[in-house]
N, C-alpha and C positions, 0 to 999 in steps of 0.2 A: 367868666359869663355875668352879668348884671339884671336881675331878674325882684321881681316885689314876692313877697310869701304871696302876699293875691295872687298875683301869674301865678306860685308856684304851685298854690291851693285849685285854681281852674284844670290846670294844666292833670295834675293826679284822678282829679274827679271826671275828665273828658275821656282820659288813658287808661281808667278805669270804672264804668260807669254800674260795676253793682253795688259800688258804696253808696249812691244816689238811690240805685236800685232796692237795697237793702234799708233803707231810709238810716243809712249813715251821718254822721257830720264829719266833717274830717276838718279840726287845727293844727297849724304849727308855727311852730318860733326854730330862731333862730339860732343855734348854740356855739360862741364863741371857744368854748371852753372845750368843747369833744367836735367842734371846725361840719358839723352836720346839726339838719335839722331836724327837730323833735317832733314827732308826727301824730294827734291823737286822733284816734277815731274812735266814736261817741253815739249813743243808741239810748234812747232813753235815759237810765239813772248808769247806767254801764260805760266804763272807758278802757278801751284796751289806747297803751304807748309802743310806739318803737320810733326808730332813727334813720333819715337818710342821710349816709353822706353826701359832703356838696360835690362829690364830683357827680356822683350817683344822679344827685337832685338835675343840672349842667345836661346830665344828658336827659335827661328830663322832657325840659327844657328844649330840647336841639328834637324831642321825637320818640323819640330812645327808650322802648320801657324801661322800667328797674325789673328784674325778676326775684330781687330779693322782697324789692315794695309790693308784687303783684303777688306771690307768696304768700308774704304779712297777709294784703286785704284778703285771702281768700280763706286763709286759718281763720285773722277775725272775727269774719262774718259767722264762720262754722260757731264757733266761740258766742258768739252772739246771740248766734238761735239756739243753741244746745243749751244757754242759758236760762234764757228763757223758758224752753218747754221742762227745764228740770223745776221753774219756779210755778209755772202749772200742775205742774206732775204734784208737787209739796203740799201746793194752796187749798 
């Protein structure tokens, strides 16, 4: 299945609206070595990185949610919020 990084990024943010709802930006690049997309979630100066297997990306483009990525998105948002809360407490 052929698609661009931009199209995949748009599909991910469409399928997981909590990404934009929590002001998290998404970047991705394809790694030939891993045959997977390297996905970067960034909010402020914090960045968390995961990967999305090519077959899971293909399914995503077909409108099938990737459970693994959904779990990662949820955990990343919790981590961002926990880091911000911790930063406020020590400030």
